[in-house]
C-alpha positions in Angstrom: -21.2 -9.1 5.4 -18.1 -9.1 3.4 -14.9 -8.8 5.4 -13.1 -5.8 4.2 -9.8 -6.7 5.8 -8.0 -10.0 4.7 -5.1 -10.6 7.0 -1.9 -12.5 6.8 -3.2 -15.8 5.3 -4.4 -14.2 2.1 -1.3 -12.0 1.7 1.1 -14.9 2.3 -0.6 -16.7 -0.6 -0.1 -13.7 -2.8 3.4 -13.3 -1.6 4.3 -16.9 -2.4 2.9 -16.6 -5.8 4.6 -13.4 -6.7 8.0 -14.8 -5.9 7.5 -18.5 -6.9 4.9 -18.4 -9.6 7.4 -18.4 -12.4 8.1 -22.1 -11.8 4.4 -23.1 -11.4 2.6 -21.0 -13.9 3.0 -20.8 -17.7 1.3 -19.3 -20.7 0.7 -21.1 -24.0 -0.2 -19.9 -27.5 -1.3 -22.2 -30.3 0.5 -21.9 -33.6 -2.4 -20.3 -35.4 -3.3 -18.1 -32.4 -6.7 -19.7 -32.0 -8.9 -19.1 -29.0 -9.0 -21.6 -26.1 -12.4 -23.1 -25.7 -12.3 -25.9 -23.2 -10.0 -27.3 -20.5 -10.0 -30.5 -18.5 -7.7 -32.0 -15.9 -7.2 -35.7 -16.1 -6.7 -38.1 -13.3 -3.0 -38.2 -14.4 -2.8 -34.5 -13.5 -2.3 -33.7 -17.2 -4.3 -30.9 -18.8 -6.4 -31.2 -21.9 -7.6 -28.1 -23.8 -9.1 -27.2 -27.2 -8.5 -24.4 -29.6 -10.1 -23.5 -32.9 -8.5 -22.1 -36.0 -9.8 -19.5 -38.4 -10.5 -22.4 -40.9 -12.8 -24.0 -38.3 -10.4 -26.8 -37.5 -10.5 -28.1 -33.9 -7.2 -28.7 -32.1 -7.0 -31.0 -29.1 -3.9 -30.5 -26.9 -2.5 -32.4 -24.0 0.1 -31.0 -21.7 1.6 -32.1 -18.4 1.4 -30.1 -15.2 4.5 -28.2 -16.0 3.2 -27.0 -19.4 5.2 -29.4 -21.5 3.4 -30.6 -24.7 2.5 -34.3 -24.8 0.5 -34.2 -28.1 -1.7 -32.0 -30.3 -4.3 -33.3 -32.7 -6.1 -31.4 -35.4 -9.6 -32.3 -36.6 -11.0 -30.9 -39.8 -13.7 -31.8 -42.3 -12.4 -33.7 -45.4 -15.6 -33.8 -47.4 -15.5 -31.2 -50.2 -19.0 -29.9 -50.1 -19.7 -26.2 -50.6 -22.9 -26.4 -48.7 -21.3 -27.8 -45.6 -20.3 -25.3 -42.9 -18.9 -26.0 -39.5 -20.3 -23.7 -36.8 -17.8 -22.3 -34.3 -17.5 -24.9 -31.5 -18.6 -23.9 -28.0 -16.8 -23.8 -24.7 -17.6 -26.3 -22.0 -19.5 -28.6 -24.3 -17.0 -31.5 -24.0 -16.2 -34.2 -21.5 -13.2 -36.0 -20.2 -14.2 -39.5 -19.1 -13.0 -41.3 -16.0 -10.8 -43.4 -18.3 -9.2 -40.1 -19.7 -10.9 -40.5 -23.1 -11.7 -37.1 -24.5 -15.1 -36.6 -26.1 -16.2 -33.5 -27.9 -19.0 -32.3 -30.2 -19.4 -29.7 -32.8 -22.2 -28.3 -35.0 -22.4 -27.9 -38.7 -25.1 -27.0 -41.3 -25.6 -29.2 -44.4 -28.5 -28.8 -46.9 -30.1 -26.2 -44.6 -30.4 -28.7 -41.8 -28.7 -28.7 -38.4 -26.3 -31.5 -37.6 -23.6 -32.3 -35.2 -20.6 -34.6 -34.7 -19.4 -36.4 -31.7 -15.7 -37.5 -31.4 -13.9 -39.8 -29.0 -10.1 -39.8 -28.5 -8.0 -41.9 -26.3 -5.7 -40.4 -23.7 -2.8 -40.8 -26.2 -4.6 -38.7 -28.8 -5.7 -41.5 -31.1 -9.2 -41.2 -32.7 -11.4 -44.0 -31.4 -14.6 -43.1 -33.3 -16.6 -40.2 -34.7 -20.3 -40.1 -35.3 -22.5 -37.6 -37.2 -26.2 -36.9 -36.3 -29.0 -35.0 -37.7 -32.7 -34.4 -37.1 -35.0 -34.4 -40.0 -36.8 -31.2 -39.2 -34.1 -29.3 -37.4 -33.5 -25.9 -39.0 -31.3 -24.0 -36.6 -27.9 -24.7 -35.3 -27.9 -27.1 -32.4 -25.6 -26.6 -29.4 -24.7 -30.2 -28.2 -23.6 -30.6 -24.6 -21.9 -33.9 -23.5 -22.1 -35.7 -20.2 -20.7 -39.1 -19.1 -23.1 -41.6 -17.7 -22.6 -45.0 -16.0 -21.0 -47.8 -17.9 -18.9 -45.3 -20.0 -22.0 -44.1 -21.9 -22.0 -40.6 -23.3 -25.1 -38.4 -23.2 -25.5 -35.7 -25.8 -28.1 -33.0 -25.2 -28.9 -30.6 -28.0 -31.5 -27.8 -28.3 -32.7 -26.4 -31.6 -35.8 -25.2 -33.5 -37.6 -27.3 -36.0 -39.3 -26.1 -39.3 -42.4 -25.0 -37.3 -40.1 -23.0 -35.0 -40.9 -25.2 -32.0 -38.3 -25.3 -29.3 -36.8 -28.9 -29.4 -34.6 -30.6 -26.8 -33.0 -33.8 -28.0 -31.2 -36.4 -25.8 -29.0 -39.1 -27.3 -27.2 -41.7 -25.2 -24.3 -43.4 -26.8 -22.4 -46.6 -25.8 -18.7 -46.6 -25.3 -18.1 -47.6 -28.9 -20.3 -44.8 -30.2 -23.4 -46.9 -31.0 -26.8 -45.6 -30.2 -28.2 -46.7 -26.9 -31.3 -44.5 -26.6 -32.7 -41.3 -28.0 -35.5 -39.0 -26.7 -36.8 -35.8 -28.2 -39.0 -33.2 -26.4 -40.9 -30.2 -27.7 -41.1 -27.4 -25.3 -44.5 -25.9 -26.2 -44.6 -23.9 -22.9 -41.6 -21.7 -23.7 -41.2 -21.5 -27.5 -39.0 -18.4 -27.5 -36.3 -19.5 -25.0 -32.6 -20.4 -24.7 -31.7 -23.6 -22.9 -28.7 -24.2 -20.7 -28.0 -27.8 -19.8 -26.1 -28.8 -16.7 -25.2 -32.1 -15.1 -25.2 -31.5 -11.3 -22.9 -33.1 -8.7 -25.9 -35.2 -7.4 -26.2 -36.8 -10.9 -29.4 -34.9 -11.7 -29.8 -33.0 -14.9 -30.8 -29.3 -14.8 -32.3 -27.4 -17.7 -32.4 -23.6 -17.4 -34.6 -21.8 -20.0 -34.4 -18.1 -20.6 -37.1 -16.0 -22.2 -35.8 -13.7 -25.0 -38.0 -10.8 -24.2 -38.1 -10.6 -20.4 -35.9 -11.4 -17.4 -37.6 -14.7 -16.6 -36.1 -18.2 -16.3 -37.5 -21.7 -15.8 -35.4 -24.3 -13.9 -36.3 -27.9 -14.4 -34.6 -30.7 -12.4 -34.5 -34.3 -13.9 -33.1 -37.5 -12.7 -30.3 -39.2 -14.6 -32.9 -41.2 -16.4 -34.7 -38.0 -17.4 -37.6 -38.4 -15.0 -39.0 -34.9 -14.0 -38.4 -34.0 -10.3 -39.4 -30.4 -9.8 -39.4 -27.0 -11.5 -39.4 -23.3 -10.7 -40.2 -20.0 -12.5 -38.0 -17.1 -11.5 -38.2 -13.5 -12.4 -34.6 -13.2 -13.3 -32.2 -14.2 -16.1 -30.3 -17.3 -14.9 -27.4 -18.8 -16.7 -25.8 -21.3 -14.3 -26.7 -23.8 -11.5 -24.6 -25.9 -9.2 -25.4 -28.4 -6.4 -23.3 -28.4 -3.3 -23.8 -29.9 0.2 -27.6 -30.4 -0.3 -28.3 -27.0 -1.8 -28.9 -25.6 -5.3 -27.2 -22.3 -6.2 -28.3 -20.4 -9.3 -26.6 -17.4 -10.9 -27.9 -14.7 -13.2 -28.8 -11.1 -13.4 -31.7 -8.7 -13.2 -32.1 -7.8 -16.9 -33.3 -9.8 -19.9 -30.6 -11.9 -21.5 -29.7 -9.7 -24.4 -26.4 -8.2 -25.5 -28.4 -5.3 -26.9 -28.4 -3.8 -23.5 -24.7 -3.5 -23.9 -24.5 -2.4 -27.5 -27.3 0.2 -27.3 -26.0 1.6 -24.0 -29.4 1.4 -22.4 -30.5 -0.6 -19.3 -28.6 -1.7 -16.3 -28.2 -5.0 -14.5 -26.9 -6.5 -11.2 -25.6 -10.0 -10.8 -27.8 -12.1 -8.4 -27.2 -15.4 -6.6 -30.1 -17.6 -5.3 -29.9 -20.5 -2.9 -32.6 -23.3 -2.8 -32.8 -26.5 -0.7 -33.3 -29.9 -2.3 -37.0 -29.3 -2.5 -36.4 -26.1 -4.4 -37.5 -23.9 -1.5 -35.8 -20.5 -1.7 -33.4 -20.0 1.2 -31.9 -16.6 0.3 -31.4 -14.4 -2.7 -28.6 -11.8 -2.8 -27.6 -9.0 -5.2 -24.0 -8.1 -5.7 -23.4 -4.4 -5.8 -21.8 -4.3 -9.2 -23.7 -2.3 -11.8 -23.2 -3.1 -15.5 -25.1 -3.3 -18.7 -24.4 -6.9 -19.6 -23.1 -10.0 -17.9 -21.6 -13.3 -18.8 -21.3 -15.5 -15.7 -20.5 -19.0 -14.5 -20.3 -21.0 -11.3 -17.9 -23.5 -9.8 -17.5 -25.2 -6.4 -14.5 -25.0 -4.2 -14.9 -26.8 -0.9 -17.9 -25.5 1.0 -18.0 -22.3 -1.1 -19.1 -21.4 -4.6 -16.9 -19.5 -7.0 -18.6 -16.9 -9.2 -16.8 -16.0 -12.4 -18.3 -12.7 -13.5 -17.6 -11.0 -16.8 -19.6 -7.8 -17.2 -19.3 -4.8 -19.4 -20.2 -1.2 -19.6 -19.8 0.4 -23.0 -16.2 0.2 -24.1 -15.0 -1.2 -20.8 -14.7 -4.8 -19.6 -15.0 -5.7 -15.9 -14.0 -9.2 -14.8 -14.3 -10.5 -11.3 -13.8 -13.7 -9.3 -15.9 -13.8 -6.2 -16.1 -16.4 -3.4 -19.5 -16.8 -1.7 -20.2 -19.0 1.3 -23.3 -21.0 2.0 -24.9 -18.1 3.8 -24.7 -15.8 0.8 -21.9 -13.7 2.1 -18.9 -12.7 0.1 -15.7 -14.3 1.4 -13.3 -12.9 -1.1 -13.5 -10.8 -4.3 -10.9 -10.0 -6.9 -10.8 -7.9 -10.1 -8.8 -8.8 -13.2 -6.6 -6.0 -14.2 -5.3 -4.9 -17.6 -2.6 -2.6 -19.1 -5.0 -1.3 -21.7 -8.6 0.1 -21.7 -10.0 -2.5 -24.0 -8.1 -5.6 -22.7 -8.6 -7.8 -19.7 -7.5 -11.1 -18.4 -10.7 -13.1 -18.6 -11.1 -16.1 -16.3 -11.8 -19.0 -18.6 -12.6 -21.2 -15.7 -11.7 -22.9 -12.5 -10.7 -26.6 -12.4 -9.7 -27.8 -9.0 -7.1 -27.4 -6.3 -4.4 -28.8 -8.5 -5.0 -26.4 -11.4 -6.6 -23.4 -9.8 -7.3 -21.1 -12.7 -7.0 -20.7 -16.4 -6.9 -17.1 -17.7 -7.3 -15.9 -21.3 -6.6 -12.4 -22.4 -9.6 -10.9 -24.0 -10.7 -7.6 -25.6 -14.0 -6.0 -26.7 -13.2 -6.9 -30.3 -11.7 -10.4 -29.9 -9.2 -12.6 -28.1 -5.4 -12.6 -28.1 -5.5 -16.4 -27.8 -3.3 -16.8 -24.7 -3.9 -19.3 -21.9 -2.4 -18.9 -18.4 -2.3 -22.0 -16.2 -2.0 -21.3 -12.5 -1.2 -24.3 -10.3 -1.3 -25.7 -7.6 -3.3 -23.7 -5.1 -6.3 -21.4 -5.4 -4.4 -18.7 -3.5 -1.9 -18.4 -6.4 -4.4 -16.3 -8.3 -3.1 -13.5 -6.2 -0.5 -13.1 -8.9 -3.1 -12.0 -11.4 -6.0 -10.6 -9.4 -6.5 -7.2 -7.8 -8.6 -7.1 -4.6 -11.8 -5.3 -5.1 -14.2 -5.3 -2.2 -17.8 -5.7 -3.1 -21.0 -5.6 -1.1 -23.8 -8.1 -1.3 -27.3 -7.5 -0.1 -30.7 -9.2 0.0 -32.9 -8.8 -3.0 -36.5 -9.7 -3.6 -37.0 -12.2 -6.5 -40.3 -13.7 -7.4 -40.3 -17.5 -7.4 -43.2 -19.7 -8.4 -43.6 -23.5 -8.8 -43.6 -24.9 -12.3 -44.6 -28.3 -13.5 -43.2 -29.5 -16.9 -44.4 -33.1 -16.7 -46.6 -32.4 -19.7 -43.7 -32.0 -22.0 -44.8 -34.2 -24.9 -42.4 -36.8 -26.4 -42.3 -36.7 -30.1 -40.8 -39.0 -32.7 -37.7 -37.7 -34.4 -35.7 -39.3 -37.3 -32.2 -40.0 -36.2 -29.4 -40.6 -38.8 -26.2 -42.2 -37.5 -23.1 -42.5 -39.6 -19.3 -42.6 -39.2 -17.4 -39.5 -40.0 -13.8 -39.9 -41.0 -11.4 -37.1 -40.1 -8.0 -36.2 -41.2 -5.7 -36.2 -38.3 -2.7 -33.8 -38.2 -0.3 -32.8 -35.4 0.2 -29.2 -34.5 2.5 -27.9 -31.8 2.2 -24.9 -29.6 4.5 -22.4 -28.0 5.0 -22.5 -24.3 6.2 -19.6 -22.3 7.0 -19.3 -18.6 4.7 -16.7 -17.3 6.1 -14.2 -14.7 3.4 -12.6 -12.7 5.2 -9.3 -12.5 6.5 -9.1 -16.1 3.5 -10.3 -18.0 0.6 -8.9 -15.9 -0.2 -5.3 -14.9 0.9 -4.4 -11.4 -1.7 -3.6 -8.7 -1.0 -2.5 -5.2 -0.4 -5.2 -2.7 1.3 -4.9 0.8 4.1 -7.3 0.0 7.7 -6.2 0.9 11.0 -7.7 1.8 14.1 -6.8 3.8 17.1 -8.4 5.3 16.2 -10.9 8.0 18.9 -9.6 10.4 20.1 -6.1 11.1 22.4 -4.5 13.6 21.5 -1.7 16.0 21.8 1.7 14.4 22.0 0.2 10.9 19.4 1.6 8.4 16.5 -0.6 7.5 15.7 -0.6 3.8 12.6 -2.1 2.2 12.8 -3.9 -1.1 10.3 -5.4 -3.6 7.6 -2.9 -2.7 4.4 -3.2 -4.7 2.2 -0.6 -3.1 2.5 2.0 -6.0 -1.0 3.2 -7.0 -2.6 2.4 -3.6 -5.2 4.8 -2.3 -3.2 4.9 0.9 -0.8 2.8 3.0 -0.1 2.5 6.7 3.2 1.1 8.1 3.7 -0.1 11.7 7.4 -0.4 12.5 7.3 -1.0 16.3 10.5 -0.4 18.2 12.2 1.7 15.5 13.0 5.3 15.2 9.8 5.6 13.1 6.9 3.9 14.8 4.3 4.8 12.2 4.4 6.0 8.6 2.0 6.6 5.7 4.8 6.9 3.1 5.0 4.4 0.3 8.6 3.7 1.1 9.6 5.1 4.5 13.3 5.8 5.1 15.6 6.8 7.9 14.6 3.8 10.0 17.0 2.4 12.6 16.6 0.3 15.7 18.3 1.5 18.9 18.0 -1.7 20.9 18.5 -5.4 20.1 15.5 -7.8 19.9 12.9 -9.2 17.6 10.4 -6.8 16.0 7.3 -7.0 13.8 6.8 -4.9 10.7 3.4 -4.6 9.1 2.1 -2.7 6.0 -1.6 -2.3 5.2 -2.5 -1.2 1.7 -5.9 0.4 1.2 -7.3 0.1 -2.4 -10.8 -0.3 -3.9 -12.3 -0.3 -0.4 -10.1 -3.2 0.7 -7.5 -3.2 3.4 -4.8 -5.9 2.8 -2.0 -6.4 5.3 1.3 -8.2 5.3 3.6 -8.7 8.3 7.2 -9.8 8.7 9.7 -10.0 11.5 13.3 -8.7 11.8 16.0 -9.6 14.3 18.1 -6.7 15.6 21.5 -7.6 16.8 23.4 -5.8 19.5 25.8 -3.2 18.0 29.4 -4.1 17.8 30.3 -1.3 20.2 28.8 1.6 22.1 30.4 4.1 19.9 28.3 6.2 17.6 29.0 9.0 15.0 29.9 12.2 16.8 31.9 15.4 16.5 35.1 16.0 18.4 36.7 19.4 19.1 40.4 19.7 18.4 42.0 22.4 20.6 44.8 24.5 19.3 48.3 23.1 19.6 46.8 19.8 20.8 46.1 16.2 19.8 43.3 13.6 20.3 43.7 9.9 20.9 40.7 8.0 19.5 40.5 4.6 21.1 37.6 2.3 19.8 38.8 -1.0 21.3 35.7 -3.1 21.8 35.1 -6.4 23.5 34.4 -9.3 21.0 35.6 -7.2 18.1 37.7 -9.2 15.6 39.0 -6.4 13.4 39.4 -2.7 13.0 39.9 -0.8 9.8 40.5 3.0 9.6 40.0 5.0 6.5 43.8 5.3 6.0 44.2 1.5 6.1 45.5 1.1 9.6 44.1 -1.7 11.7 44.8 -0.6 15.3 41.9 0.3 17.6 43.7 3.6 18.5 44.2 6.6 16.2 46.1 9.8 17.2 44.6 12.9 15.6 46.4 16.2 15.2 44.5 17.9 12.4 40.8 18.5 11.7 38.9 16.3 9.3 36.6 13.2 9.2 38.0 9.9 10.5 36.2 6.7 9.8 36.6 3.3 11.3 34.9 -0.1 10.7 34.6 -2.4 13.6 33.7 -6.1 12.9 32.6 -8.9 15.1 31.2 -12.3 14.0 27.8 -10.9 13.2 27.9 -7.2 12.5 30.0 -4.5 10.9 29.7 -1.1 12.5 31.0 2.0 10.8 31.7 5.0 13.0 32.5 8.5 11.7 34.4 10.9 13.9 34.1 14.5 12.7 37.2 16.3 14.1 36.7 20.0 14.0 39.0 22.9 15.0 37.6 24.4 18.1 35.8 27.7 17.8 37.3 29.8 20.6 34.9 32.6 20.0 32.4 30.5 22.0 34.4 31.0 25.2 36.8 33.9 24.7 36.2 36.9 27.0 38.1 40.2 27.3 37.7 41.5 30.9 39.2 44.8 29.8 42.2 46.9 30.9 43.2 47.4 34.5 41.1 50.1 36.1 40.1 51.9 39.2 36.6 51.9 40.6 34.6 53.4 43.5 33.6 51.4 46.4 30.2 53.1 46.3 29.8 52.2 42.5 31.5 48.7 42.1 32.7 47.6 38.6 30.4 45.0 36.9 32.1 42.3 34.9 29.8 40.6 32.3 31.6 37.9 30.4 29.7 35.7 27.9 29.9 31.9 27.6 28.4 29.1 25.4 25.5 27.3 27.2 27.5 24.1 27.5 30.7 25.9 28.6 32.1 26.0 32.1 34.1 28.7 34.0 36.3 29.2 37.1 37.2 32.6 38.8 40.5 32.8 40.5 38.8 33.7 43.7 36.3 30.9 43.4 33.4 33.1 42.8 30.4 31.0 41.6 28.6 33.6 39.5 29.8 34.4 36.0 28.7 38.0 36.2 30.0 39.8 39.3 30.6 43.2 41.0 34.2 44.0 42.0 34.3 45.5 45.6 37.9 44.8 46.6 41.2 45.8 45.1 43.0 42.9 43.4 43.7 40.7 40.3 40.8 38.8 38.9 41.3 35.8 36.4 38.5 34.0 34.5 39.1 30.5 32.9 36.4 29.3 30.5 36.2 25.7 29.0 34.1 23.9 26.3 34.5 20.5 24.7 37.9 20.0 26.4 39.3 23.4 25.2 40.0 26.3 27.6 41.1 30.0 27.6 41.5 32.7 30.2 41.5 36.5 30.8 42.5 38.7 33.8 42.1 42.3 35.1 43.5 44.4 38.0 40.9 46.6 39.7 41.8 49.2 42.4 38.8 50.0 44.6 38.6 53.2 46.6 35.9 55.3 48.3 34.6 58.2 46.2 32.7 60.2 48.8 33.3 64.0 48.7 35.1 65.8 51.6 33.5 69.3 51.4 34.1 72.1 53.9 31.7 75.1 54.1 32.8 78.1 56.2 30.4 79.6 58.8 31.6 83.2 58.3 33.6 85.4 56.0 34.8 89.1 55.8 34.8 90.7 52.4 37.3 93.5 53.4 39.9 93.0 50.7 42.5 91.9 53.2 43.1 88.8 51.2 41.8 86.5 54.0 38.4 84.9 53.8 37.1 87.6 51.5 34.4 85.4 49.7 31.9 82.7 50.8 32.0 79.3 48.9 32.5 75.5 49.6 36.0 74.1 49.8 37.1 70.5 48.8 38.0 68.2 45.7 36.1 66.4 42.9 32.9 68.4 43.0 31.3 71.2 41.1 28.6 73.7 42.2 25.3 73.1 40.5 23.2 75.8 42.3 24.2 78.3 45.0 21.7 80.7 46.6 21.9 83.1 49.6 18.9 84.7 51.5 18.7 87.5 54.2 16.8 87.0 57.4 13.6 88.1 55.7 14.0 85.6 52.9 15.1 88.0 50.3 17.4 86.6 47.6 20.8 88.3 47.8 23.0 85.8 45.8 22.2 83.4 42.9 25.3 82.2 41.1 27.7 79.3 41.1 30.4 81.8 41.7 31.5 82.6 45.3 29.4 85.3 47.2 31.3 88.5 47.7 28.8 89.9 50.3 26.8 92.2 47.9 23.1 92.1 47.2 22.8 90.5 43.7 26.2 91.9 42.8 25.3 95.6 43.5 25.2 97.1 47.0 26.9 95.7 50.0 24.8 93.8 52.4 24.7 94.8 56.0 26.5 92.7 58.7 24.5 89.9 60.0 23.5 86.2 59.6 22.5 84.9 56.1 21.0 81.5 55.0 22.4 79.5 52.0 21.2 76.6 49.8 24.0 74.8 48.0 23.6 71.9 45.4 26.9 70.2 44.7 27.7 67.3 42.2 30.2 64.5 43.1 32.3 64.2 40.0 33.5 60.6 40.7 30.1 59.2 41.7 28.1 61.5 39.3 25.5 62.3 42.0 24.3 65.6 43.6 24.1 66.5 47.2 22.2 69.4 48.8 23.6 71.5 51.6 21.7 74.1 53.7 23.0 76.3 56.5 23.9 79.8 57.7 26.8 82.0 57.3 27.8 85.3 59.2 28.8 88.3 57.2 31.7 90.3 58.9 33.7 93.4 58.0 
């Protein structure tokens, strides 16, 4: 199963490329903007490539590993014949020999017959020889493929149809000087309507893949170097490529018939498939890549123990290009998608070469090419500059495989004309541009970031060179900082409170992939223990700020003074920078005029209070304030029960204020006297009955005779009459008296008897 998360190794390769690729990668454009068709790396570490002009000329270019031009040679037909037409030359049909001679072939039609040319150039660009070949009954354009054999021989394999529309495969072996060594021609009567793909395998065998036009079926035939048949297979799939690696054959194709009509007509779908066989062509596994498209153009290459799949697919009006690494077990190790700034343009992988030149890219569109080549050296990981991770799934798929035997291919006689073909050689330059990954290619989200290597405690951490824009989501791990975790694209407000070494990691989630990048940061001890804080300036007072610090080498206040001490007498912000050999610490002191409303209390005017109802003092104070009573009372709120002066001192942030009050405490109980007799005889002495005393008032006053009859009900004194009319007889009477204490504001009930006398 494909590993969704690629950790530090992959990201480091991408990181290195993004910041160093400018010196290692370059782009080139030929003078006539022609398309790049082939590419070869010589043993000298130089690069050969071919382009083709609109006039059908072929250009051969040689550049060094830095992209500097060594030479360019143009080949074009000089015979003035109206019925002669060169056919567009094909990619990957050329060969660079071990001696660095460059051989290539091209097709042309003359007198309604198919012909082809073979050219050999020296490593210095000089034309060694050119040969033209034709078959007497060939009527369609041949597609010659070149291989190098032993003793510097060149093999040319060409497939075409003859006048009877038979499928013909022709093999020509040429000596080093271009002379004919041997020729063989085969007619494929078994598959008359097929396309043929020829491949020379790493074990020196020759593989022919034949595709049927009308169904997804392919025939694989394996031959020795001397064209002796080894084995063959029939596979219900459309195969296009085959490689041999570590004793196994790997084939690549798709599940539809090989027709671009699927794409143009917007019908049918297809999946890319990879099959693995042992050396006896026994099927080991067959896997399907979960990428649905309507049409595919694919190719293989080998990188170490893995195979590299270059996949160019299309849905209508949209290109999809992928580079996929598959291991020997059929599992995806890595997968990338080529990105583009426009809907119709992509960066198409032209091919892989080897570890020294990892990748060549060419911009491509649905309607043509923009003729640019990008060379990426010197490590396969550097393609991270240009590729977007795209995590794909691969799963088993059932593919019908049957044995095939093609030993009955019948050899036929073919007429072979050999002649020299003189060419006009001209030199044409090209334009080289240093390619910047970031500037010339569309950005895709990667977890790369940068920051200063060293930071001081309490200094803000700032990320730079972030490239996570457009990600589905991100996750930061910033251990030991004020923000341990964050899912913001660019988290801010990050500081470290303690010195030490810390790891920082970002994971970017995109296209089902999770890519991570980690870095470390060293946090140095702060210059001092001071930090920004606010200071209260009391009225009519000053503050001495002293920031003297061990190991500090300089101080600089905002007014330019350099002493560690600063005397402050007015409010405002005071700033000082303290420097040691490693860090600079900036400290802000916010000096504010103290707000006395936080601690001010008015205990009130001097007063008198009752002992039975003590005075409650309820001053208020800020939660961080402190207080002291003059009599050492520990509670802020208190009852006053003794006569005296009381002072409260309150403090906050070094500022204080005080308030005082004098309280006289006395008993407020009533002293009431109620007579036990009275004589209403108008002698001026004891003529009425009522209570005597101070600071009270009668609330209710009732008098009853011995039988319980009410004789008086009034707050006024009793004069001895019955309800204010007749005189009552002498005798004893009962009273009920309700009296209010005016100082305590409470009532008291008295009951007793009084004697009426005359």
